[in-house]
N, C-alpha and C positions, 0 to 999 in steps of 0.2 A: 233363705238365709243370706245375710249380708256377706260380701266377699271379705276375707281377712286382709289386714293391711300388708301390702307387699314390701314396704320399706318404711323406716321411721320418717323419711322426708314426706311421706303421704299425710303426716299429721298437719303439715302446713302451718307450723307454729314457729315464729321467729325466735331464735335463741335470745335469752336475756343476758346481755353483756355484763360481765362482772366489773363493777366500778373499780378504778385504780385504788381508791381508798380502802376497799375491802381486801384486795390482794395485798396491799401494803400491810394492813393489820394482820392478815394471816401470816405473812412472812415474819413480822415482828414477834408474833406470839409463838410460832412453831419453828422458825429458822429453817434448817435443812429438811425438816419433816413436811414442809410445804413445797411441792414440786410443780413446775410448769413445763418440764422437759417433754418434748414431743413423744418420745418412746414411752414414758411413764403414763402420759395422758392417753395414748393409744391403747395401752394395756388395760386401762381402767374404763375404756369406752367400748369394750366388747365382752361377750360371753360365749357360750357354746351354741348359740342360736345361729340361724342362717344369715343374720343381718351383718352388713359391713360395720366396721367400727364407727362409732359416733362419740368422739372423745369429749370429756369435760374440759373446762378451762384451767382447772387446777386440781391437784390431788393432795390431800392432807392425811398423813399417817397419825392416827390418834392412838393414845396409849392409856386413856382413862375416860371415865364418864365425864369428868370435868373438861377434858379436851373436846369431846363431842359436843357438849353443851356450849362451849366457846365458839366452835365453828357454826353451829346452828343459830346461835344468837346473832352472830355477824351476818349470816345469810338472811335471817329474818329482818334485820335492820336495813338491808340493802335489797330485799325481795329477790334473792338469788337462789336458784334450785340447789338442792343437795341430794346426792345419790349414795346410799350406803353400799359398800363393796366388801365381800368376804374373800372367797378364793376364785370367783369368776366361773363357777361351774353351772350356773343357771342356763336354761334352754329356751327361754321365751323372750329374750331381749330386755330383761329386767334392768340391766346395768347400763344401757345406752343413755348417754346424756342428750336426749332428743331436744331439750330446751337449754342446753348449756349448763353452766354451774360448776359446782365443786363436788368431787368424789371423796367421800369419807372412807378411807381404807381402815378397816377394823382388824386386820390380820395380826397386828401387834398386841391386840387385847386378847391374849391367849392364856390367861391364868384361870386355874380352878380357884374360885373365891372361897367357897365353903363346902366341905363334904360332911354330910350327916349320915354316916353309914347305918346307924341304928334306926333312922327314920326312912331310909331308902330314898334320900334326896341329895342333890348336888346343885350348887350354884356356880355358873361359869360365865366368863366373858364371851362375847359373841364370836371372837376369832378362834376359839377352841374348836378343833375339828372332831368329828365323831371317833376317828381312830385314835387320836391323841387322848381323848377322854377315857376310852376303854383301856388304853395302855396304863394310864395313871391311876385308875381305880381297881385294876385287876387284883391287887393284893387284898382288897376288901372282900372278895368273893361276890362282887356285884358287877353288873354291866348295864350299858344303855343300849336298847335294842333297835332303835330306829336306824335303818340302813338303806339309804337311797342309791347305793352303788358307788357313786363318787365320794371321795373323802372330803365332803362338803363341810363348811363351817356351820356350827350349831346356830349362829345368828341367821345365816342364810336359810337354813332348814326351817327355823321357826317362821321366818318372813314369808316363805312360800308354802308353809303347812305341808312339808315333805312327809313321805312315808317310806315305801320301799319293800324289801324282801320279807321283813318280819312283821309287817302290818297286820297280816291275817290273824296273828295271835296277840301281838302287843299294842296294836293301834298305831296311829299317826302322831305327828307332832302336836296336833290339837289335843289329843288325850294325854300327852306326856309332858306338857309345859304347865307348871303350877303357878309360877309368878314371874314377873318381869320388872326390870328397871328400864325406863324409857325416857329419852329426851324428846320433848314435844316440839312442835313447829316454831315455838317462840324461844326455845332454848331452856325451858323449865324441865327439871328432873322429877319424874313421878314414879311411884311404885304401884304395881297392880298385883293382886293375889297374895297368897301366903304359902307357907310350907305345909299348912294343914291339908288333909286329904279331901276336905269338902268345905264349902262356904255358901251361904245364901245372903251375903252382905252386899247389896247394891248391884249395879250393872256389872256384868262379867267383862271387864276391860281387857283382861288377859286374852280371852278368846277373840276380842275385837282386833288386837294388834297381831296375834298369830295368824298369818295368812294375808296380812295387809300389804306385803311386798314393799315395805319402806315408804308407803304413801301417807302414813299417818304419824310416824315417829321413827326414831332410831333406837333399837334395843341395845342396851349396854351391859345388862346382866340378865341371865336366864336361869330360872330354877326348874330342874327336871326331875322326873321320877326315875329311880333306878330299880333293877330287878336282880334277884339272886341268880348267879350262874347256875344253870341246870346241873343236877347231879350226873345226868347222862345225856349225851347228844349223839345222834346218829343221822347220817345223811344217806340218801339213796337216789339213784337215777333209774328211770324206767322208760323204755322206748315204746312207741305206739304206731299202729299202722296209718294213723291220720291225726291231724290237728283235732278233729271233732272227737275222736276217741279219748285223747288226752284231756280235752276240756270236759267231756262227760264224766271222766274219772274224778276230776277236780270237783265238779258239782256234787257228785255222790259223796265225796269225802266231807265236804262242808255240810251238806244236808244231814249227814249221819252224826254230826257233832264231834268228829275226830279233832282233837286240839292240836292240829299240825302247826308247826312253828313257821315253816316256809313252804311254799308251793309255787315253783317258778316254771314257766313254759318257755321252751326254745324250739323254734322251727328248724327245718333242715338247713335253711340258708344261714341262720345264726350259728348253728353247730359247725357248718363247713368253715365259716370265718374263724370261729374260735379254735378249731383244730389246727388251722394254718398258723394262727397268731400264737397260740399257747403250746403248740407242738403236742397236741393230744390226739387220740385215736378214737374219739367217740363215734358211735354209729350215726350216720347223717340221716336221721329220721326224727320226727317230732318227739320231744323228750320232756318229761317232768323231772325237775330237780327238787327234791324234797328234804326237809329236815325235821327231826322230832326231838323235843325237849322233855325232860321229866326224870322220874326214877328209872333205874334199869328195867324194872318190870313194866312200867308204864310205857316207856319207849318201845319195848319189844311188842307190847300189845297194840300200840298205835301202828307200828310198822307192819305187823301181820294183817291187821284190818285193811290197811291201804293196799297191801300187796294182793289181797283177795279181791278188792274192788277193781284194781287195775287189770287183773286177769280177765274179769268179765268183759272188759272193753278191748281185749287183745293185747294188753300190756305184756312185755317180755323183756328179757335181758336185765332183770333187776341186778343192780350192782351196789353193794353197801360200802360206805366209807365211815368207819367208826373212829379212826385215829384222827387227831387234830391235823396232821399233815395231809391226809387224804381229803378231809373236808375242805381244808384251805385251798388245795389244788382245784377242786371242783368249783368252789365259790369264786376263786380268783378268775377262773375262766369265764364264769357268768358275768362278773363285774367288768371284765375287759371286752365284753361283746361289742360295745359301742365303737371303741377304737379298732377292734378287730375288723368290724364290718367296713369302716372307713377305708381300711387298707386294701379292700378287695376292689376298689375303684379309685385309683389315685386321682387326686384333684377334685373329687366330688365333694358335695356337702350332704349332710344328713338332716332330713326333716323328720323329727320324731313326733308321733301322735301320742295321745295320753288319755283316751276315753276310759270311762269306768261305768259299768252297767250293773244292774242287779244280777246276782250270780246265776239265776235261772235263765237269763237272756244272753249269757256270755257266749255260748256256742254260736248262736245266731249272729251276734255282732262280729265275732272273729271270722266266721265262714264267709259272710258277705263281703267283709272288708278285704279278705285275701283274694276272693274272686275278682273284685274290682282291680286290685293291684296286679294280679296276673294278666288281666285283659289290657292293662295300660302298657305293659312291656317295660316298665321302669323297675330296676332292681330294688328289692325290698328284703327286709328280714323282720322277724317277729320275736319278741320276748314279752313276758307278762308276769305280773304278780297276780296270777289268775285266782289265787285263793280268795281275794277280795274283789274280783270282777274287773281288775285293772290290767290293761295290756297296752303294749307299745308296738305298733306296726310302723316301721321306719323306712323311709324312701331314700335311696342314694341317687342324687341327680346332679347334672352338670350345671353349676351356677351361671355359666356363660351361655346356656341354651334356654332362651325365653319359653320355648314350647315345653320343655321338660319342667321348668319351674311352674308354669301355668298348670300343667297336668297334675303335678304334686298338690297344688292348692285345691284343684277340683276334687282330688281324692280325699284330701283333708276335710273339705266341706261335706262330702258325702258321708264320711265316717262320723263326723259330729252330728249331722242330721239323724243318722241312724241311732246314735247313742241317746240323743234327746227323745227320739220317738220311743225308745225302749225304757224311758224314764231314768236315764243315766245322766252323766255330766261330761262336759267338754274337757275337763282337766281333773284327773284323779290325784295328781301330786306335783305337777310341774308349775302350776300357777298360771296366771293370765298374761302378765307382762304386756308386751306389744302385740304379739301374734294372735292372741285369742280374744282380743277386745270385742270383735264382732260376734264371736261365738257366745261370749258371756251375755250379750244383749238378747240373743235368741233363747238362751237357757233361762235367764233370770226374769226377763220381761221388763217393760218400760218402767213400771211402778217400783220394782226393786232397785233398778239402776238409779232412779231418781232419789230413792232413799239413801243409797250408797253415796251419791253425790252430796246429799245434804250432810251426811256424817263427815265426809271429806272437807266440805266448806267450814263446818263447825270447828273441826280440829286443826285445819290448815287453811285459814282464810286467804292467804296469799298464794296458795298452791305452789309451795316451794319443795314439798317432800316428794321426791321422785316423780315429778309431774309427767303426764302423758302415758302412764301405765294403768292397767286394769280397765279404765274407761276414759274417754275424753272429758276434760273439765267442763 
């Protein structure tokens, strides 16, 4: 397997300077909404990845599809890169301006455009966050289930084909995006898909843009599926004598067809960090955090079945959380695990892995990965959306220690090699960005990469849409 890129400068691509005429045109069109301040540029040249900031030359705050089209049209005329920006929560270097250019900040495009509760659909601008959407539609009795943990923007979630804790029941962004409005690489506005539940009309352009990480166009409106709020919701935690026992329980739950809504794994290291950060007193042993949705009778039946399966694997200390306050407390702790773990080693950086394998091979993948992490001596913690075979083993390393950084990359490579050998993927939900470019080559193969490059050249012949991401041009 090829070694992953250690830093954006490894791309050896000279930035494309922004012509003064383009900057002048942006300032004339957008006024104070066009910024070249160093602090603003720095903020828009970083994400939650391990990479140092690589700032754009300018940041434009867009408020409409027309604004985005105007920026992209100017960029196309001057062959200058554009990088869409949501809230900056991506993990793989998606936002770094590795070839210079202009960052299009979509955070002010935060309106719900159309809500069709009777059809269970909603159209939003890309700056709407998942938490905002659920707050604003709660009165309808509906919700949007895709929950990657961070309060990410829906534009960013669509761009990276995100999923998260609810994916085992409700699917990922791929299954939940119906239609898009997209600004193409020449500044043209196109529409893909409809609000209909199905279509066989031509190429599926919606699925092409979902997961394209801003390399083919900029999404400015997104039509999503909604779901009825379940009549009853219950959450439970259960501790296990080992990671293997927790994973075997998960496998049995899925293979028996139990429609569990969430099934999250936390190892002892993650729980230790969460206890300290969130002032909880959870037992520091491998734990499944589960949630059941449905009618009261259905939820009770699911929970009883899962409890019986867990007992067979040594599961104990079942604790139920049926009130919204109790469930919120547990899920808030889970979602804060990333920042909780960072605080256990001040000054460290976190390298999160993101492999996903067929559910029957999950125990093998996790066990071998943990054994390698233990042997390395590098602090780590594990969480996972194990109901769909996706887990994150994250390493805490000193960014100023080259030996530690190199060891983490070796562990990363070994984990991806294992996932591919088990017919899995290098990225279940974080996307490729910069860090996983080499991994994608090994997963997809030269022929598929060549086809992707051909699509990129056809839709973006000047290579201005978030260049240097997913694969080298």
